[in-house]
C-alpha positions as CSV (number, residue, x, y, z in Angstrom):
1,M,-2.3,3.2,-48.2
2,S,-3.7,5.4,-50.7
3,T,-3.6,9.2,-50.4
4,D,-5.2,11.9,-52.3
5,K,-3.1,14.2,-54.7
6,K,-1.9,16.4,-51.8
7,G,-0.6,13.4,-49.8
8,A,-3.4,13.6,-47.2
9,R,-4.8,10.4,-45.8
10,T,-8.3,9.2,-46.4
11,P,-10.9,9.2,-43.6
12,E,-10.6,5.4,-43.5
13,Q,-6.8,5.6,-43.1
14,M,-7.1,8.2,-40.3
15,A,-9.7,6.1,-38.5
16,Q,-7.5,3.0,-38.8
17,R,-4.5,4.9,-37.5
18,L,-6.6,6.3,-34.6
19,R,-7.8,2.7,-33.7
20,S,-4.2,1.5,-33.8
21,L,-3.0,4.3,-31.5
22,I,-5.9,3.6,-29.1
23,A,-5.0,-0.1,-29.0
24,E,-1.3,0.7,-28.3
25,H,-2.2,3.0,-25.5
26,E,-4.6,0.5,-24.0
27,A,-1.9,-2.1,-24.1
28,K,0.5,0.2,-22.3
29,L,-2.2,1.0,-19.7
30,E,-2.8,-2.7,-19.1
31,E,1.0,-3.2,-18.6
32,I,1.0,-0.4,-16.1
33,A,-2.0,-1.7,-14.2
34,D,-0.3,-5.2,-14.0
35,L,2.8,-3.6,-12.7
36,V,0.9,-1.6,-10.1
37,A,-1.0,-4.8,-8.9
38,H,2.3,-6.6,-8.6
39,V,3.9,-3.8,-6.6
40,R,0.9,-3.5,-4.3
41,H,1.1,-7.2,-3.6
42,D,4.9,-7.2,-3.0
43,I,4.7,-4.2,-0.7
44,N,1.6,-5.3,1.3
45,N,2.8,-8.8,2.2
46,P,5.9,-7.7,4.2
47,L,4.2,-4.6,5.4
48,T,1.5,-6.6,7.0
49,G,4.2,-8.5,8.9
50,V,5.9,-5.2,10.0
51,I,2.7,-3.8,11.3
52,G,1.8,-7.0,13.1
53,Q,5.2,-7.3,14.7
54,A,5.0,-3.6,15.9
55,Q,1.6,-4.2,17.4
56,L,2.8,-7.3,19.2
57,L,5.8,-5.3,20.6
58,L,3.4,-2.6,21.8
59,R,1.7,-5.2,24.0
60,E,4.9,-5.8,25.8
61,E,6.6,-3.9,28.6
62,L,8.9,-1.5,26.8
63,S,11.0,1.5,27.9
64,P,9.5,4.8,27.0
65,T,12.1,5.3,24.3
66,A,11.5,1.8,22.8
67,R,7.7,2.3,22.9
68,R,8.0,5.6,21.0
69,R,10.2,4.0,18.4
70,V,7.8,1.1,17.9
71,E,4.9,3.5,17.7
72,T,6.8,5.4,15.0
73,I,7.4,2.2,13.1
74,E,3.7,1.4,13.3
75,Q,2.6,4.9,12.2
76,L,5.0,5.0,9.3
77,A,4.0,1.5,8.2
78,G,0.4,2.6,8.3
79,R,1.2,5.6,6.1
80,I,2.8,3.2,3.6
81,R,-0.2,0.9,3.8
82,D,-2.6,3.8,3.1
83,T,-0.5,5.1,0.2
84,V,-0.4,1.6,-1.4
85,A,-4.1,1.2,-0.9
86,Q,-4.6,4.3,-3.1
87,L,-3.0,2.3,-6.0
88,R,-6.2,0.2,-6.1
89,H,-7.6,3.0,-8.3
90,V,-5.2,2.1,-11.0
91,Q,-7.1,-0.4,-13.1
92,R,-6.9,-2.0,-16.4
93,P,-8.8,-0.3,-19.2
94,P,-12.1,-2.2,-19.9
95,R,-11.8,-4.7,-22.7
96,Q,-13.6,-3.6,-25.9
97,K,-15.8,-5.9,-27.8
98,Q,-14.9,-6.2,-31.5
99,E,-17.5,-4.0,-33.1
100,N,-18.5,-4.8,-36.6
101,T,-19.1,-1.5,-38.3
102,E,-21.4,-1.3,-41.3
103,E,-19.7,-1.1,-44.6
104,G,-19.1,2.5,-45.7
105,T,-18.9,3.8,-42.1
106,D,-15.8,4.9,-40.3
107,E,-17.2,4.6,-36.8
108,L,-14.6,4.2,-34.1
109,P,-15.3,2.0,-31.0
110,R,-16.9,4.1,-28.2
111,H,-15.3,4.2,-24.8
């Protein structure tokens, strides 16, 4: 990398560094999105079973105490389900097309 006499980077070097930082952050965001998708799946599968079993129990003859407990289980499981559903908003960043910039320009990819 060449620098001017004061040690400052050229515009091309700064643009390349910025592109590199953007790529690093996009890779990290993609890893986070993958983890969130995995967590959602791993929570939703057993949670569906818990909710289903609670609903089946509520169809049976239960003591008032047992019924309240099962209703509490169903309500709390529903809260977890709703919280996990909000994780759908965590998504991978859109993939960028490789843009060929014209020679002599330092345009960065647009997001």
